[in-house]
Every structure is written in structure tokens, then in C-alpha cells.
C-alpha atoms as a printed R data frame, in Angstrom:
    type eleno elety resid chain resno      x       y        z
1   ATOM     1    CA   UNK     A     1  9.866  -4.756 -106.506
2   ATOM     2    CA   UNK     A     2 13.616  -4.947 -105.617
3   ATOM     3    CA   UNK     A     3 15.826  -7.901 -106.151
4   ATOM     4    CA   UNK     A     4 16.339  -8.113 -102.397
5   ATOM     5    CA   UNK     A     5 12.647  -8.458 -101.622
6   ATOM     6    CA   UNK     A     6 12.121 -10.685 -104.460
7   ATOM     7    CA   UNK     A     7 14.786 -13.079 -102.996
8   ATOM     8    CA   UNK     A     8 13.290 -12.817  -99.519
9   ATOM     9    CA   UNK     A     9  9.787 -13.885 -100.975
10  ATOM    10    CA   UNK     A    10 11.202 -16.867 -102.945
11  ATOM    11    CA   UNK     A    11 13.030 -18.120  -99.768
12  ATOM    12    CA   UNK     A    12  9.937 -17.836  -97.644
13  ATOM    13    CA   UNK     A    13  8.052 -19.772 -100.217
14  ATOM    14    CA   UNK     A    14 10.342 -22.840 -100.041
15  ATOM    15    CA   UNK     A    15  8.631 -25.283  -97.708
16  ATOM    16    CA   UNK     A    16 10.681 -26.882  -94.981
17  ATOM    17    CA   UNK     A    17 11.822 -30.549  -95.264
18  ATOM    18    CA   UNK     A    18  9.444 -32.631  -92.930
19  ATOM    19    CA   UNK     A    19 11.207 -34.767  -90.328
20  ATOM    20    CA   UNK     A    20 11.579 -38.490  -91.593
21  ATOM    21    CA   UNK     A    21 11.869 -37.336  -95.394
22  ATOM    22    CA   UNK     A    22 15.599 -37.431  -95.675
23  ATOM    23    CA   UNK     A    23 18.343 -39.427  -94.176
24  ATOM    24    CA   UNK     A    24 21.670 -38.298  -92.480
25  ATOM    25    CA   UNK     A    25 24.334 -40.612  -93.594
26  ATOM    26    CA   UNK     A    26 28.189 -41.054  -93.270
27  ATOM    27    CA   UNK     A    27 30.151 -40.485  -96.454
28  ATOM    28    CA   UNK     A    28 33.558 -41.888  -97.271
29  ATOM    29    CA   UNK     A    29 36.191 -39.089  -97.565
30  ATOM    30    CA   UNK     A    30 39.140 -38.988  -99.668
31  ATOM    31    CA   UNK     A    31 41.212 -39.380  -96.555
32  ATOM    32    CA   UNK     A    32 39.298 -42.433  -95.786
33  ATOM    33    CA   UNK     A    33 39.555 -43.898  -99.222
34  ATOM    34    CA   UNK     A    34 43.346 -43.362  -99.123
35  ATOM    35    CA   UNK     A    35 43.432 -45.052  -95.706
36  ATOM    36    CA   UNK     A    36 41.707 -48.199  -97.092
37  ATOM    37    CA   UNK     A    37 43.751 -48.274 -100.204
38  ATOM    38    CA   UNK     A    38 47.012 -47.770  -98.370
39  ATOM    39    CA   UNK     A    39 46.277 -50.544  -96.108
40  ATOM    40    CA   UNK     A    40 45.799 -52.900  -98.901
41  ATOM    41    CA   UNK     A    41 49.006 -51.733 -100.420
42  ATOM    42    CA   UNK     A    42 50.930 -52.232  -97.288
43  ATOM    43    CA   UNK     A    43 49.740 -55.725  -96.743
44  ATOM    44    CA   UNK     A    44 50.376 -56.692 -100.213
45  ATOM    45    CA   UNK     A    45 53.982 -55.449  -99.943
46  ATOM    46    CA   UNK     A    46 54.490 -57.298  -96.773
47  ATOM    47    CA   UNK     A    47 53.387 -60.532  -98.506
48  ATOM    48    CA   UNK     A    48 55.632 -59.595 -101.605
49  ATOM    49    CA   UNK     A    49 52.769 -60.006 -104.023
50  ATOM    50    CA   UNK     A    50 51.143 -58.037 -106.773
51  ATOM    51    CA   UNK     A    51 47.691 -56.575 -106.988
52  ATOM    52    CA   UNK     A    52 45.587 -53.598 -108.056
53  ATOM    53    CA   UNK     A    53 43.184 -51.913 -105.365
54  ATOM    54    CA   UNK     A    54 40.190 -49.816 -106.071
55  ATOM    55    CA   UNK     A    55 38.123 -47.849 -103.517
56  ATOM    56    CA   UNK     A    56 34.585 -46.462 -104.463
57  ATOM    57    CA   UNK     A    57 31.946 -44.645 -102.452
58  ATOM    58    CA   UNK     A    58 28.506 -46.013 -101.616
59  ATOM    59    CA   UNK     A    59 27.260 -45.190 -105.080
60  ATOM    60    CA   UNK     A    60 30.074 -47.205 -106.835
61  ATOM    61    CA   UNK     A    61 32.101 -44.019 -107.977
62  ATOM    62    CA   UNK     A    62 35.809 -44.611 -108.120
63  ATOM    63    CA   UNK     A    63 37.729 -42.667 -105.434
64  ATOM    64    CA   UNK     A    64 41.141 -44.353 -105.228
65  ATOM    65    CA   UNK     A    65 43.044 -46.650 -107.597
66  ATOM    66    CA   UNK     A    66 46.650 -48.037 -107.182
67  ATOM    67    CA   UNK     A    67 48.553 -50.655 -109.040
68  ATOM    68    CA   UNK     A    68 51.618 -52.592 -107.854
69  ATOM    69    CA   UNK     A    69 54.407 -52.836 -110.274
70  ATOM    70    CA   UNK     A    70 54.259 -56.216 -112.235
71  ATOM    71    CA   UNK     A    71 50.483 -56.522 -112.019
72  ATOM    72    CA   UNK     A    72 48.650 -57.308 -115.276
73  ATOM    73    CA   UNK     A    73 46.980 -53.975 -116.720
74  ATOM    74    CA   UNK     A    74 43.304 -55.564 -116.809
75  ATOM    75    CA   UNK     A    75 43.447 -55.720 -112.986
76  ATOM    76    CA   UNK     A    76 42.541 -52.081 -112.726
77  ATOM    77    CA   UNK     A    77 39.474 -52.553 -114.480
78  ATOM    78    CA   UNK     A    78 38.563 -55.743 -112.499
79  ATOM    79    CA   UNK     A    79 39.245 -54.373 -109.114
80  ATOM    80    CA   UNK     A    80 37.059 -51.441 -109.857
81  ATOM    81    CA   UNK     A    81 34.249 -53.751 -111.075
82  ATOM    82    CA   UNK     A    82 34.640 -55.860 -107.947
83  ATOM    83    CA   UNK     A    83 34.423 -52.755 -105.684
84  ATOM    84    CA   UNK     A    84 31.471 -51.292 -107.572
85  ATOM    85    CA   UNK     A    85 29.606 -54.625 -107.398
86  ATOM    86    CA   UNK     A    86 30.219 -54.888 -103.696
87  ATOM    87    CA   UNK     A    87 29.122 -51.301 -102.993
88  ATOM    88    CA   UNK     A    88 26.032 -51.339 -104.964
89  ATOM    89    CA   UNK     A    89 24.856 -54.768 -103.748
90  ATOM    90    CA   UNK     A    90 26.150 -54.175 -100.280
91  ATOM    91    CA   UNK     A    91 27.717 -57.602  -99.879
92  ATOM    92    CA   UNK     A    92 30.921 -59.382 -100.745
93  ATOM    93    CA   UNK     A    93 31.363 -60.237 -104.304
94  ATOM    94    CA   UNK     A    94 32.302 -63.932 -103.149
95  ATOM    95    CA   UNK     A    95 28.708 -64.494 -102.638
96  ATOM    96    CA   UNK     A    96 27.601 -63.894 -106.067
97  ATOM    97    CA   UNK     A    97 30.537 -66.208 -107.410
98  ATOM    98    CA   UNK     A    98 29.246 -69.000 -105.044
99  ATOM    99    CA   UNK     A    99 25.729 -68.613 -106.261
100 ATOM   100    CA   UNK     A   100 26.606 -68.611 -109.890
101 ATOM   101    CA   UNK     A   101 28.653 -71.831 -109.256
102 ATOM   102    CA   UNK     A   102 25.696 -73.298 -107.614
103 ATOM   103    CA   UNK     A   103 23.481 -72.789 -110.767
104 ATOM   104    CA   UNK     A   104 22.310 -69.179 -110.641
105 ATOM   105    CA   UNK     A   105 23.959 -68.460 -113.999
106 ATOM   106    CA   UNK     A   106 21.331 -65.747 -115.255
107 ATOM   107    CA   UNK     A   107 22.985 -63.313 -112.767
108 ATOM   108    CA   UNK     A   108 25.965 -62.999 -115.100
109 ATOM   109    CA   UNK     A   109 23.512 -61.053 -117.553
110 ATOM   110    CA   UNK     A   110 23.503 -58.101 -115.084
111 ATOM   111    CA   UNK     A   111 25.000 -54.841 -116.464
112 ATOM   112    CA   UNK     A   112 28.335 -53.734 -114.840
113 ATOM   113    CA   UNK     A   113 28.354 -56.735 -112.595
114 ATOM   114    CA   UNK     A   114 31.669 -58.423 -111.417
115 ATOM   115    CA   UNK     A   115 30.807 -61.539 -109.634
116 ATOM   116    CA   UNK     A   116 34.499 -62.382 -108.800
117 ATOM   117    CA   UNK     A   117 36.027 -62.977 -105.212
118 ATOM   118    CA   UNK     A   118 37.786 -59.776 -103.878
119 ATOM   119    CA   UNK     A   119 35.205 -57.141 -103.386
120 ATOM   120    CA   UNK     A   120 34.250 -56.227  -99.950
121 ATOM   121    CA   UNK     A   121 31.769 -53.475  -98.594
122 ATOM   122    CA   UNK     A   122 33.250 -50.984  -96.043
123 ATOM   123    CA   UNK     A   123 30.966 -50.863  -93.027
124 ATOM   124    CA   UNK     A   124 31.384 -48.134  -90.505
125 ATOM   125    CA   UNK     A   125 29.073 -48.311  -87.687
126 ATOM   126    CA   UNK     A   126 26.560 -50.431  -89.412
127 ATOM   127    CA   UNK     A   127 26.216 -48.366  -92.430
128 ATOM   128    CA   UNK     A   128 28.023 -49.138  -95.880
129 ATOM   129    CA   UNK     A   129 29.966 -46.140  -96.783
130 ATOM   130    CA   UNK     A   130 31.772 -47.782  -99.933
131 ATOM   131    CA   UNK     A   131 33.547 -50.660 -101.019
132 ATOM   132    CA   UNK     A   132 37.138 -52.083 -101.888
133 ATOM   133    CA   UNK     A   133 38.113 -54.331 -104.698
134 ATOM   134    CA   UNK     A   134 41.534 -56.153 -105.276
135 ATOM   135    CA   UNK     A   135 42.582 -57.933 -108.379
136 ATOM   136    CA   UNK     A   136 45.852 -59.524 -109.557
137 ATOM   137    CA   UNK     A   137 47.268 -60.907 -106.412
138 ATOM   138    CA   UNK     A   138 48.687 -64.430 -106.119
139 ATOM   139    CA   UNK     A   139 45.230 -66.062 -106.050
140 ATOM   140    CA   UNK     A   140 41.548 -65.177 -105.772
141 ATOM   141    CA   UNK     A   141 41.594 -65.964 -102.040
142 ATOM   142    CA   UNK     A   142 44.426 -63.487 -101.609
143 ATOM   143    CA   UNK     A   143 42.517 -60.898 -103.531
144 ATOM   144    CA   UNK     A   144 39.735 -61.317 -101.049
145 ATOM   145    CA   UNK     A   145 42.028 -61.451  -98.048
146 ATOM   146    CA   UNK     A   146 43.713 -58.187  -99.098
147 ATOM   147    CA   UNK     A   147 40.351 -56.554  -99.712
148 ATOM   148    CA   UNK     A   148 39.325 -57.681  -96.082
149 ATOM   149    CA   UNK     A   149 42.409 -55.843  -94.730
150 ATOM   150    CA   UNK     A   150 41.282 -52.636  -96.554
151 ATOM   151    CA   UNK     A   151 37.494 -53.005  -95.436
152 ATOM   152    CA   UNK     A   152 38.613 -53.105  -91.885
153 ATOM   153    CA   UNK     A   153 41.152 -50.177  -92.111
154 ATOM   154    CA   UNK     A   154 38.373 -47.798  -90.873
155 ATOM   155    CA   UNK     A   155 37.206 -50.220  -88.257
156 ATOM   156    CA   UNK     A   156 38.986 -48.551  -85.337
157 ATOM   157    CA   UNK     A   157 37.355 -45.222  -85.871
158 ATOM   158    CA   UNK     A   158 35.181 -44.516  -82.754
159 ATOM   159    CA   UNK     A   159 34.580 -46.201  -79.614
160 ATOM   160    CA   UNK     A   160 35.638 -49.788  -79.000
161 ATOM   161    CA   UNK     A   161 32.751 -52.464  -79.068
162 ATOM   162    CA   UNK     A   162 31.859 -53.458  -75.334
163 ATOM   163    CA   UNK     A   163 33.003 -56.906  -74.056
164 ATOM   164    CA   UNK     A   164 30.189 -59.400  -73.704
165 ATOM   165    CA   UNK     A   165 29.790 -61.870  -70.873
166 ATOM   166    CA   UNK     A   166 27.129 -64.406  -70.858
167 ATOM   167    CA   UNK     A   167 26.265 -66.079  -67.316
168 ATOM   168    CA   UNK     A   168 26.225 -69.886  -67.189
169 ATOM   169    CA   UNK     A   169 22.328 -69.672  -66.627
170 ATOM   170    CA   UNK     A   170 21.899 -67.803  -69.874
171 ATOM   171    CA   UNK     A   171 24.090 -70.103  -71.779
172 ATOM   172    CA   UNK     A   172 22.371 -73.254  -70.464
173 ATOM   173    CA   UNK     A   173 18.994 -71.668  -71.382
174 ATOM   174    CA   UNK     A   174 20.288 -71.111  -74.885
175 ATOM   175    CA   UNK     A   175 21.392 -74.820  -75.329
176 ATOM   176    CA   UNK     A   176 18.122 -76.003  -74.011
177 ATOM   177    CA   UNK     A   177 16.075 -74.834  -77.006
178 ATOM   178    CA   UNK     A   178 18.866 -73.465  -79.422
179 ATOM   179    CA   UNK     A   179 19.557 -69.822  -79.542
180 ATOM   180    CA   UNK     A   180 21.991 -66.918  -80.595
181 ATOM   181    CA   UNK     A   181 24.360 -65.400  -77.974
182 ATOM   182    CA   UNK     A   182 25.652 -62.653  -80.266
183 ATOM   183    CA   UNK     A   183 23.789 -61.756  -83.445
184 ATOM   184    CA   UNK     A   184 25.688 -58.940  -84.776
185 ATOM   185    CA   UNK     A   185 27.344 -60.492  -88.048
186 ATOM   186    CA   UNK     A   186 26.258 -57.445  -90.168
187 ATOM   187    CA   UNK     A   187 28.346 -55.110  -87.783
188 ATOM   188    CA   UNK     A   188 31.301 -57.256  -86.783
189 ATOM   189    CA   UNK     A   189 31.404 -60.087  -89.224
190 ATOM   190    CA   UNK     A   190 30.528 -62.960  -86.688
191 ATOM   191    CA   UNK     A   191 27.809 -64.652  -84.685
192 ATOM   192    CA   UNK     A   192 27.993 -67.115  -81.799
193 ATOM   193    CA   UNK     A   193 25.180 -69.697  -81.569
194 ATOM   194    CA   UNK     A   194 24.269 -72.091  -78.692
195 ATOM   195    CA   UNK     A   195 22.966 -74.644  -81.043
196 ATOM   196    CA   UNK     A   196 20.862 -77.844  -80.356
197 ATOM   197    CA   UNK     A   197 19.655 -80.444  -82.580
198 ATOM   198    CA   UNK     A   198 17.305 -83.341  -81.750
199 ATOM   199    CA   UNK     A   199 16.799 -84.704  -85.283
200 ATOM   200    CA   UNK     A   200 18.264 -84.565  -88.707
201 ATOM   201    CA   UNK     A   201 18.154 -81.103  -90.500
202 ATOM   202    CA   UNK     A   202 18.122 -79.819  -94.172
203 ATOM   203    CA   UNK     A   203 21.260 -79.464  -96.367
204 ATOM   204    CA   UNK     A   204 22.601 -75.945  -95.732
205 ATOM   205    CA   UNK     A   205 24.904 -73.549  -97.787
206 ATOM   206    CA   UNK     A   206 25.977 -70.348  -96.418
207 ATOM   207    CA   UNK     A   207 27.314 -68.053  -99.234
208 ATOM   208    CA   UNK     A   208 29.548 -65.711  -97.089
209 ATOM   209    CA   UNK     A   209 29.732 -67.277  -93.614
210 ATOM   210    CA   UNK     A   210 32.193 -69.896  -92.489
211 ATOM   211    CA   UNK     A   211 30.883 -72.174  -89.746
212 ATOM   212    CA   UNK     A   212 32.979 -73.287  -86.803
213 ATOM   213    CA   UNK     A   213 31.479 -76.052  -84.713
214 ATOM   214    CA   UNK     A   214 32.608 -77.232  -81.204
215 ATOM   215    CA   UNK     A   215 30.554 -80.238  -80.105
216 ATOM   216    CA   UNK     A   216 29.592 -80.384  -76.456
217 ATOM   217    CA   UNK     A   217 27.409 -83.387  -76.257
218 ATOM   218    CA   UNK     A   218 25.795 -86.077  -78.311
219 ATOM   219    CA   UNK     A   219 26.905 -87.403  -81.664
220 ATOM   220    CA   UNK     A   220 25.783 -87.122  -85.420
221 ATOM   221    CA   UNK     A   221 26.462 -88.124  -88.909
222 ATOM   222    CA   UNK     A   222 27.678 -85.014  -90.846
223 ATOM   223    CA   UNK     A   223 27.902 -84.868  -94.620
224 ATOM   224    CA   UNK     A   224 30.010 -82.026  -96.184
225 ATOM   225    CA   UNK     A   225 30.902 -81.016  -99.809
226 ATOM   226    CA   UNK     A   226 29.390 -82.532 -103.044
227 ATOM   227    CA   UNK     A   227 26.416 -80.931 -104.589
228 ATOM   228    CA   UNK     A   228 23.242 -79.902 -102.934
229 ATOM   229    CA   UNK     A   229 20.081 -81.293 -104.317
230 ATOM   230    CA   UNK     A   230 16.738 -79.289 -104.400
231 ATOM   231    CA   UNK     A   231 18.483 -76.085 -103.413
232 ATOM   232    CA   UNK     A   232 16.327 -72.961 -102.746
233 ATOM   233    CA   UNK     A   233 17.037 -69.458 -101.523
234 ATOM   234    CA   UNK     A   234 15.572 -68.762  -98.043
235 ATOM   235    CA   UNK     A   235 17.239 -65.554  -97.550
236 ATOM   236    CA   UNK     A   236 20.235 -63.344  -98.529
237 ATOM   237    CA   UNK     A   237 23.200 -65.718  -98.929
238 ATOM   238    CA   UNK     A   238 21.288 -68.684  -97.569
239 ATOM   239    CA   UNK     A   239 20.150 -71.772  -99.345
240 ATOM   240    CA   UNK     A   240 18.516 -75.013  -98.059
241 ATOM   241    CA   UNK     A   241 18.206 -78.396  -99.993
242 ATOM   242    CA   UNK     A   242 16.986 -81.889  -99.605
243 ATOM   243    CA   UNK     A   243 19.973 -84.136 -100.140
244 ATOM   244    CA   UNK     A   244 23.719 -84.122 -101.147
245 ATOM   245    CA   UNK     A   245 25.132 -85.918 -104.102
246 ATOM   246    CA   UNK     A   246 28.668 -87.018 -103.350
247 ATOM   247    CA   UNK     A   247 30.360 -85.223 -100.379
248 ATOM   248    CA   UNK     A   248 32.154 -86.683  -97.316
249 ATOM   249    CA   UNK     A   249 30.326 -88.574  -94.682
250 ATOM   250    CA   UNK     A   250 31.974 -88.444  -91.157
251 ATOM   251    CA   UNK     A   251 30.815 -88.935  -87.422
252 ATOM   252    CA   UNK     A   252 31.207 -86.121  -85.078
253 ATOM   253    CA   UNK     A   253 31.003 -86.389  -81.332
254 ATOM   254    CA   UNK     A   254 31.743 -84.556  -78.060
255 ATOM   255    CA   UNK     A   255 34.944 -82.648  -78.145
256 ATOM   256    CA   UNK     A   256 35.205 -82.515  -82.040
257 ATOM   257    CA   UNK     A   257 35.769 -79.257  -83.741
258 ATOM   258    CA   UNK     A   258 34.378 -78.781  -87.397
259 ATOM   259    CA   UNK     A   259 35.293 -75.913  -89.725
260 ATOM   260    CA   UNK     A   260 33.096 -75.582  -92.790
261 ATOM   261    CA   UNK     A   261 34.130 -72.805  -95.314
262 ATOM   262    CA   UNK     A   262 31.583 -70.464  -96.673
263 ATOM   263    CA   UNK     A   263 29.850 -72.039  -99.859
264 ATOM   264    CA   UNK     A   264 30.214 -75.572  -98.768
265 ATOM   265    CA   UNK     A   265 27.140 -77.854  -98.535
266 ATOM   266    CA   UNK     A   266 26.745 -79.480  -95.111
267 ATOM   267    CA   UNK     A   267 24.054 -81.634  -93.682
268 ATOM   268    CA   UNK     A   268 23.335 -83.212  -90.269
269 ATOM   269    CA   UNK     A   269 22.030 -86.496  -91.886
270 ATOM   270    CA   UNK     A   270 21.464 -88.493  -88.722
271 ATOM   271    CA   UNK     A   271 21.494 -87.113  -85.176
272 ATOM   272    CA   UNK     A   272 22.007 -89.350  -81.991
273 ATOM   273    CA   UNK     A   273 20.687 -86.584  -79.779
274 ATOM   274    CA   UNK     A   274 20.369 -84.275  -78.472
275 ATOM   275    CA   UNK     A   275 23.417 -82.771  -79.999
276 ATOM   276    CA   UNK     A   276 24.631 -79.433  -78.600
277 ATOM   277    CA   UNK     A   277 27.424 -77.521  -79.943
278 ATOM   278    CA   UNK     A   278 28.730 -73.910  -80.075
279 ATOM   279    CA   UNK     A   279 28.418 -72.634  -83.651
280 ATOM   280    CA   UNK     A   280 30.504 -69.425  -84.687
281 ATOM   281    CA   UNK     A   281 29.645 -67.938  -87.910
282 ATOM   282    CA   UNK     A   282 32.397 -65.666  -89.259
283 ATOM   283    CA   UNK     A   283 32.822 -63.818  -92.625
């Protein structure tokens, strides 16, 4: 039998891949990785700060690394660790730093795990294609801010998101029972809620979301900060508890705006209701 015939027999013997058994996915290219890294460097230079930026693919493999002069050498290893952690866990590394601070210390035993603020996944069209990590800037918060600039560098690829308009009737219906007007935080980094409270709630901690409240009606006693008591995980990056030790007690009422940073315990301890308020969740 000739080699040509043997090859033909071998090829016809390979079964076709059935529909649904494989995924078609986006991949970060070298041009894309450079775009992310260069965006971080440009912003760092604008701020006249130091830093190291690392960009990895969705498997955590290094694609881009650059260090601004004057940054400490270990920043390269740390930025890579942040990027790799964000890519493999598909969430910002700040979430893990917050969880460990709240008592989940066994997480530090994980191999190749860098739970330090400054690692952000790169989301393109709802798919994580990699991550960017920054270390060695002026502060941990600046590390995270610079990484966010890089993660958003590919955000203008493709069509613009549509403008959303909600008629008054739909908004009123949302406040009647409490609801979500826009629930696309995984894609765009925010949510808008039509929130309603008729009684006191549980203590809440959002590891990655910052809450912004604008009170429309009613009043309440809000406790923020301190330490959450009886905390338990109810979902990714979300904890609930029964009480707060310490914290700041304040009254909020119509017209007030409250900004609660990610990782901060907060509790509607008393409600003179109903209390209605817009809640914007941003990350």
C-alpha cells in the first residue's frame, strides 16, 4: 500500500468533533498585550510614578513585562504574580486581599497565589482573555488604578454599548418591590438598582463592589466600618453577617448620598420605612 493511500485511510479514520464538545474563544495577541502594557506605562508616566506592569494570557503565561526606571527589582515578580492570580481566578486580586483581612487566612497556603491589590482580569465581550498586574507604584491603590487602566485598554474594541433608557413606569415598578435596572457588572463593571427597604437588613460586605446610594424617601440608621460578626460567604465576593463591632453610626434620609468602598462592612440597622434609594455598584 502506498504512503498516499495509507495517509488517506488514516485521515478518514479520524472521527469528526461533535458540535458542543469544543469552545471557540478569544485569545489575547501580542499586539493586545502590548496595548495593555503601554497604556499602563503611559498613565504611570503621566502621574510621574514608578511601577512594573505584567500582562498574561488566560492561562497565566507571561506575555509582556516592563519596569519603569527606579522601581524596586522585586516588583517584576510581584506584578507577574498579581496578573497570574487575577487570570487564573478570573477576579481582581483585591478581592482575595480583602477576604484574607476578614479572616480567610488559609487562602495564603495556595501555590503561586499573590493576594495583593493590583491584579485585574482583562474582559473582552464578557470573556476573560488574560490579566494585568502592577506593582511598585506610589501605593497599593495606585497599583490597582494603573492595572484598571490597562484592563480597560481593549475596551473600545468592537461596537459601542447601547444607551439604556428606563421609562418612569418601569422605574416606579422597580422601587415598589426593589429590583435591578441594569445588571451587567461582569461586562461593564457596574449595576444600577432600584432599592427598597421596609425593615432592617443583614450586615453586608462586598469584596469588589463600591456602593453609591442616593436616598429618595424614608430614613434609616446606617452602620459602616468596624468588624463584621458572624460573617459567612453567600456567593462570589459577597459576605453577610449578624452584627458589627465598632463602626460609625449615622442617620441617612432623603437627598443624602452615601459612598461605601469595597470591603467595608455596612448595615441598615434600623429602617423608618419604606426607604427607597438608587444603588449603583461599581468595580
